[in-house]
C-alpha positions in Angstrom: -2.5 -14.1 -15.6 -4.7 -12.3 -13.1 -7.0 -12.5 -10.4 -10.5 -12.1 -12.4 -12.4 -9.0 -13.1 -14.7 -7.0 -10.0 -17.8 -5.6 -10.8 -16.6 -2.4 -11.5 -13.7 -3.6 -13.6 -13.8 -2.9 -17.3 -12.7 -5.4 -19.6 -9.7 -4.6 -21.1 -10.2 -3.6 -25.0 -6.2 -5.4 -25.8 -5.8 -7.9 -23.1 -2.3 -8.6 -24.5 -1.1 -5.2 -24.2 -2.9 -4.4 -21.0 -0.9 -7.4 -19.6 2.4 -6.7 -21.0 2.2 -3.3 -19.9 2.5 -4.0 -16.3 6.0 -6.2 -16.6 7.7 -2.6 -17.5 7.6 -0.8 -14.0 7.6 -2.4 -10.2 4.2 -1.5 -8.6 4.1 0.4 -5.3 3.2 -1.5 -2.3 -0.5 -0.7 -1.7 -1.0 -0.2 2.4 -2.3 2.6 4.6 -0.2 1.7 7.4 3.5 1.3 8.3 5.5 -1.2 6.4 8.5 -2.5 8.5 11.8 -2.4 6.9 14.1 -5.5 7.0 16.5 -4.0 9.5 13.8 -3.4 12.1 12.3 -6.8 11.9 16.0 -8.2 12.0 16.1 -6.3 15.4 13.2 -7.9 16.4 14.1 -11.1 15.7 17.5 -10.7 17.3 15.6 -9.3 20.4 13.4 -12.1 20.4 16.3 -14.9 20.2 18.9 -13.1 22.5 16.4 -12.5 25.2 15.1 -15.9 25.0 18.4 -18.1 24.7 20.5 -15.6 27.1 17.8 -14.4 29.8 14.9 -16.3 29.9 16.5 -19.8 29.7 18.7 -18.8 32.7 16.2 -16.9 34.8 13.5 -19.4 34.4 15.8 -22.5 34.7 13.9 -25.6 36.0 10.4 -23.4 36.1 8.9 -24.5 32.9 5.9 -22.7 33.3 7.2 -19.6 34.6 9.7 -19.5 31.4 6.3 -20.0 28.8 4.5 -17.0 30.4 7.6 -14.9 30.3 7.9 -16.0 26.7 4.5 -15.2 25.9 5.2 -11.6 27.3 8.3 -11.6 24.8 6.4 -12.7 22.0 4.2 -10.0 22.2 6.7 -7.6 22.9 8.7 -8.1 19.3 5.3 -8.7 17.6 6.0 -12.5 16.4 2.4 -13.2 16.0 1.8 -9.6 14.2 4.5 -9.7 11.3 3.1 -12.6 9.3 0.0 -11.4 9.4 0.6 -7.9 8.5 2.8 -9.6 5.7 -0.4 -11.2 4.3 -2.1 -8.3 4.5 0.2 -6.4 2.7 0.9 -9.1 0.0 -3.2 -9.5 -0.7 -3.8 -5.8 -1.1 -1.0 -5.0 -3.0 -2.2 -7.9 -5.4 -5.7 -6.7 -5.4 -5.1 -3.0 -5.8 -1.9 -2.4 -7.8 -3.6 -2.2 -10.8 -1.1 -4.5 -12.0 -2.5 -8.0 -11.2 -0.5 -10.1 -13.8 2.9 -8.4 -12.1 1.4 -9.6 -8.7 0.6 -13.4 -9.9 4.3 -13.2 -11.4 5.5 -11.7 -8.3 3.7 -14.6 -6.3 5.3 -17.1 -8.8 9.1 -15.8 -8.4 8.4 -16.0 -4.5 7.7 -19.4 -4.5 10.5 -20.3 -6.8 13.1 -19.0 -4.6 11.0 -20.3 -1.6 12.5 -19.8 1.9 10.9 -22.8 4.2 9.3 -22.7 7.7 12.2 -22.9 10.0 13.4 -20.5 12.8 10.9 -18.1 12.7 11.7 -16.9 9.3 8.2 -16.6 8.3 7.5 -14.3 11.6 10.4 -12.0 10.9 12.3 -12.6 7.6 10.2 -14.0 4.3 8.2 -11.2 4.0 10.8 -8.6 3.6 12.9 -10.8 1.5 10.0 -10.8 -1.0 9.2 -7.2 -0.7 12.7 -6.1 -0.8 14.9 -8.8 -2.3 12.6 -10.2 -5.1 10.1 -7.7 -6.2 12.2 -4.9 -7.1 14.2 -7.0 -9.1 11.7 -8.0 -11.3 12.2 -5.7 -14.3 16.0 -6.5 -14.5 17.9 -9.2 -15.3 17.5 -12.9 -14.1 21.1 -13.1 -13.0 20.6 -10.3 -10.9 17.5 -11.4 -9.3 19.6 -15.2 -8.5 22.7 -13.0 -7.1 20.5 -10.9 -4.8 18.5 -14.1 -3.7 21.7 -16.3 -3.2 23.5 -13.3 -1.1 20.6 -12.3 0.9 20.2 -12.8 4.7 17.0 -14.9 4.4 18.3 -17.3 2.0 21.9 -17.7 3.6 20.0 -18.4 6.7 17.5 -20.8 5.2 20.2 -22.8 4.1 22.6 -22.5 6.5 25.4 -21.2 4.7 26.7 -19.5 7.7 27.7 -23.0 8.8 30.2 -23.4 5.7 33.9 -23.5 6.6 36.4 -24.2 4.1 38.5 -27.1 5.4 41.9 -25.4 3.9 40.6 -22.0 4.8 42.2 -19.7 7.8 39.3 -20.8 10.0 39.3 -24.1 9.3 42.8 -24.6 9.7 42.6 -23.3 13.3 39.6 -25.6 14.2 41.3 -28.8 12.5 44.6 -27.8 14.7 41.8 -27.7 17.9 41.1 -31.5 17.1 37.5 -30.0 15.6 35.2 -31.0 12.6 35.8 -28.9 9.9 33.3 -29.2 6.9 31.1 -27.5 4.2 27.1 -27.2 4.1 26.3 -28.5 0.5 22.4 -27.2 1.4 23.0 -23.8 -0.6 25.2 -24.9 -3.4 22.8 -27.6 -3.8 19.5 -25.7 -4.0 21.1 -22.9 -6.1 21.6 -25.6 -9.0 18.8 -27.9 -8.5 16.0 -25.6 -8.0 17.2 -21.7 -8.7 19.0 -22.0 -11.9 20.0 -25.5 -14.1 17.7 -28.1 -12.3 19.2 -31.9 -12.6 18.7 -31.8 -16.3 22.0 -30.2 -16.7 23.6 -33.2 -15.4 25.7 -31.9 -12.7 27.7 -34.2 -10.1 28.3 -34.6 -6.4 31.7 -33.1 -7.1 30.1 -30.0 -8.7 28.1 -29.5 -5.5 31.1 -29.7 -3.3 33.0 -27.3 -5.7 30.5 -24.9 -5.2 29.9 -25.5 -1.6 33.8 -24.4 -1.5 33.1 -21.4 -3.5 30.3 -20.2 -1.3 32.1 -21.0 2.0 32.4 -17.6 3.7 29.2 -15.8 2.8 27.5 -15.5 6.4 25.5 -13.5 8.5 28.3 -13.4 11.0 27.5 -13.9 14.6 27.9 -11.9 17.7 27.1 -12.0 21.4 24.8 -9.2 21.4 22.5 -9.9 18.1 23.5 -14.0 17.7 23.1 -14.6 14.1 21.0 -11.7 13.2 23.8 -9.5 12.0 23.9 -8.5 7.9 25.4 -10.7 5.6 29.5 -10.3 5.1 31.8 -12.5 3.0 34.5 -13.9 5.5 37.3 -14.5 3.6 39.2 -16.4 6.6 36.0 -19.2 6.1 36.5 -19.2 2.3 38.4 -22.5 0.4 41.0 -21.1 -1.4 42.3 -22.4 -4.6 40.7 -23.1 -8.4 37.4 -25.0 -8.1 35.6 -26.6 -11.2 31.9 -26.4 -11.4 30.2 -27.8 -15.0 33.8 -28.3 -16.3 34.5 -24.4 -15.8 37.4 -23.8 -13.3 36.5 -20.6 -11.1 39.7 -18.7 -9.5 40.2 -15.4 -7.5 40.3 -12.0 -9.1 42.0 -9.3 -7.2 42.3 -9.4 -3.3 39.0 -11.1 -2.4 37.6 -14.3 -3.5 33.7 -13.1 -3.2 33.7 -12.8 -7.2 34.0 -16.6 -7.7 30.4 -16.8 -6.4 29.2 -14.0 -9.1 31.3 -15.6 -11.8 29.4 -19.0 -11.2 26.1 -17.3 -10.9 26.7 -15.5 -14.2 27.2 -19.0 -15.7 24.6 -20.4 -14.2 21.7 -18.2 -15.3 22.9 -17.9 -18.9 22.8 -21.7 -18.9 20.9 -23.4 -21.6 19.1 -26.0 -19.0 18.2 -22.9 -16.6 16.2 -21.1 -19.2 14.2 -24.4 -20.4 13.9 -25.4 -16.5 12.4 -21.9 -16.0 10.6 -21.7 -18.9 8.9 -25.0 -18.2 8.1 -24.0 -14.8 6.3 -20.5 -16.1 4.3 -22.5 -18.4 3.3 -25.0 -15.6 2.1 -22.6 -13.0 0.0 -20.5 -15.6 -1.2 -22.9 -18.1 -1.1 -26.6 -17.8 0.6 -29.4 -15.4 2.2 -30.8 -18.7 3.8 -28.0 -20.5 4.9 -28.7 -24.4 7.9 -27.8 -25.8 5.8 -25.8 -28.2 4.9 -23.5 -25.1 8.2 -23.0 -23.5 10.0 -22.6 -27.2 9.0 -18.6 -27.2 10.0 -17.5 -23.6 13.6 -19.6 -24.3 13.6 -17.5 -27.1 12.9 -14.2 -25.4 15.3 -15.2 -23.1 18.4 -15.7 -25.2 17.7 -12.5 -27.4 17.1 -10.3 -23.9 20.0 -11.8 -22.4 17.6 -13.0 -19.4 15.9 -9.7 -19.2 12.7 -10.7 -17.0 10.1 -8.0 -18.4 11.2 -9.6 -22.1 10.5 -13.0 -20.7 7.4 -12.3 -18.9 6.1 -10.9 -22.0 6.8 -13.5 -23.9 4.9 -15.6 -21.1 1.7 -13.4 -21.6 1.6 -14.4 -25.4 2.0 -18.0 -24.5 -0.7 -17.9 -21.9 -3.3 -15.9 -24.3 -2.8 -18.6 -27.2 -3.4 -21.5 -24.9 -6.3 -19.8 -22.9 -9.1 -21.6 -24.7 -7.3 -25.0 -25.2 -6.0 -25.7 -21.6 -7.4 -25.6 -18.1 -5.3 -24.9 -15.3 -6.2 -25.8 -11.3 -6.0 -22.9 -9.2 -4.0 -22.9 -6.0 -5.7 -21.8 -2.8 -4.1 -18.3 -2.4 -4.8 -17.3 -6.2 -8.5 -19.0 -5.9 -9.0 -16.8 -2.4 -7.9 -13.7 -4.2 -10.1 -14.2 -7.0 -12.8 -15.0 -5.1 -12.2 -11.6 -3.3 -12.2 -9.7 -6.5 -15.0 -10.9 -8.1 -17.2 -10.4 -4.9 -15.8 -7.3 -3.7 -15.2 -8.6 -0.2 -13.7 -6.3 2.3 -10.3 -8.3 2.3 -7.5 -8.5 3.3 -8.0 -6.6 7.0 -6.6 -3.1 6.7 -4.3 -1.3 9.5 -7.1 -0.2 11.0 -8.5 -3.9 11.5 -5.5 -5.0 12.6 -5.8 -4.0 16.2 -2.2 -4.3 17.0 -0.4 -1.9 19.3 2.8 -2.9 20.8 2.2 -0.5 23.9 -1.5 -1.0 24.6 -2.7 -4.0 23.3 0.4 -6.4 22.6 -1.8 -9.3 22.8 -4.7 -8.5 20.6 -5.1 -9.0 16.7 -9.0 -8.3 15.6 -8.6 -10.4 12.3 -5.9 -12.9 11.4 -5.4 -13.6 7.6 -2.9 -16.3 8.6 -5.5 -18.3 9.9 -7.9 -18.1 7.0 -4.8 -19.1 4.7 -4.0 -22.0 7.2 -7.6 -23.4 6.7 -7.3 -23.7 2.8 -3.7 -25.5 3.2 -1.6 -22.4 1.9 0.6 -20.3 4.2 2.7 -18.7 1.3 5.3 -17.7 4.0 5.6 -21.4 5.4 6.4 -23.6 2.3 7.6 -27.5 4.2 9.9 -27.9 1.2 12.9 -25.8 -0.4 11.3 -26.1 -3.9 8.0 -24.5 -2.5 4.4 -25.1 -2.9 3.6 -27.4 -6.1 2.0 -26.2 -9.1 0.3 -29.7 -10.0 -3.2 -30.3 -9.5 -2.6 -33.6 -7.8 -1.3 -31.8 -5.0 -4.3 -29.4 -4.2 -7.3 -31.6 -5.3 -7.2 -34.0 -2.1 -10.7 -34.2 -0.4 -9.7 -32.2 2.4 -8.4 -29.3 0.7 -11.4 -29.3 -1.6 -13.6 -29.7 1.6 -11.5 -26.6 3.0 -12.6 -24.6 0.0 -16.1 -25.2 0.1 -16.4 -23.6 3.8 -14.7 -20.4 2.6 -17.6 -18.4 0.9 -19.4 -18.4 3.9 -16.8 -17.5 6.0 -16.1 -14.7 3.2 -19.9 -13.6 3.2 -19.4 -11.6 6.5 -17.0 -9.2 4.5 -19.2 -8.9 1.3 -21.3 -5.7 1.6 -24.2 -5.5 -0.6 -25.7 -7.5 -3.3 -23.4 -9.2 -5.7 -24.7 -9.1 -9.6 -23.6 -12.8 -10.4 -25.1 -12.1 -13.8 -22.4 -9.4 -14.2 -19.3 -11.0 -13.1 -20.1 -14.4 -14.8 -20.4 -12.9 -18.2 -17.5 -10.9 -17.6 -15.2 -13.5 -16.5 -16.2 -17.0 -17.6 -16.2 -18.5 -21.4 -19.6 -20.3 -21.3 -21.8 -18.1 -18.8 -24.9 -19.3 -19.9 -24.5 -23.0 -18.6 -23.1 -21.5 -15.0 -26.3 -18.9 -15.0 -29.1 -21.5 -15.4 -27.2 -23.2 -12.3 -26.9 -20.3 -10.1 -30.3 -19.2 -11.2 -31.7 -22.2 -9.0 -30.1 -21.0 -5.9 -32.5 -19.4 -3.3 -30.1 -16.6 -1.8 -26.6 -15.0 -2.0 -24.8 -17.4 0.5 -26.3 -20.4 -1.8 -24.9 -19.0 -5.1 -21.3 -18.1 -3.1 -21.2 -21.4 -1.8 -22.1 -23.0 -5.4 -20.3 -20.7 -7.7 -16.5 -20.1 -6.1 -15.6 -23.9 -4.9 -17.2 -25.1 -8.3 -15.1 -26.6 -11.5 -15.6 -22.9 -13.3 -13.8 -21.5 -10.2 -11.3 -24.1 -9.5 -9.7 -24.0 -12.8 -8.8 -21.4 -15.2 
């Protein structure tokens, strides 16, 4: 459930207690430079979109080359190429150095579960702070509170276009229809909330449920403004909300008090405690950490912990620790590229990720200069965590990662990483510390002529690809 044990790490005397202890507190982010706030990055994105749309396109109309040159200057001014690399550095540095690797692995899991797809510069300006500020702090609370925060976050509202939803009988909807304009709700957010984030299709919801939930969600938006376009904080706009009582999964939801914003919170309360949600999330946790084909025996303890704790995430995570430990010697799980890379770094003590001094970026003096781009490494191995193509995130299935191309890419990583390794690696030490059948591996490694050959043999091997 972690990233392996480095050359200077001690084997925990009680691995279960060691792992469970990590679930109680959210570790601090570990980074030696400034960490940009969500507000700052939204400001940078606002500058990016407004200058591009309102200034450059008019100023360079008919001059494509001039427009591209001006856009390149703007790109550097707002850090469009910088922030995703910075977020990767913060993510990896924290994962390797927070002292809570099992917590960090679960952070990766939840970020992927509530995935933000690659669109509209979300990866450059929004997904990183969404992971850091929305998901991470809520990992020691209840699942329902995480869902509420994710659902109403700027990144998710924009990701799934909920600002475009207008109830046909809302104040705004009636005005638009009087003007002869089309009025409709966007079903994306409602569908993903049920299909991917909570109950899953196993709950048997219908298209009518999706539409009803879309009506309930209408009005949750990031308001548009002339000076910032869509880059404004999320608000509930009652003028776009579809009035009335709406039924989802047989339950009617109605307004309480003077605002209708409670209806979405009420729906999420029920979705989060639905039996299908518990089963779905427990299955996904086991599939991520244990096997592509989890059994009922694996998921049952996690579901039980969920029921007994009312969805308390530390309790759920601790139950998962027990299950993972029970099946450690019985199942093998193919590691996705990011986890595999960080295991390689951990075992070799490689100088990764780049630190703030290595980033080489300064808005005033070196606006177009980055010394090291972790994004390039992640792209090479086929796993950019801020850029999933599908709304269900990156796959946990071995079949989706074991293609010849992706395996060949991993073969090239040890040589590339060797430049970040200082000194000699004690292969005997790290193999005995991390592998359940060390003698077989040591025999093979001993036949290699030098450290690079050992790196190239060991880390893309069966023993490291699966855990």
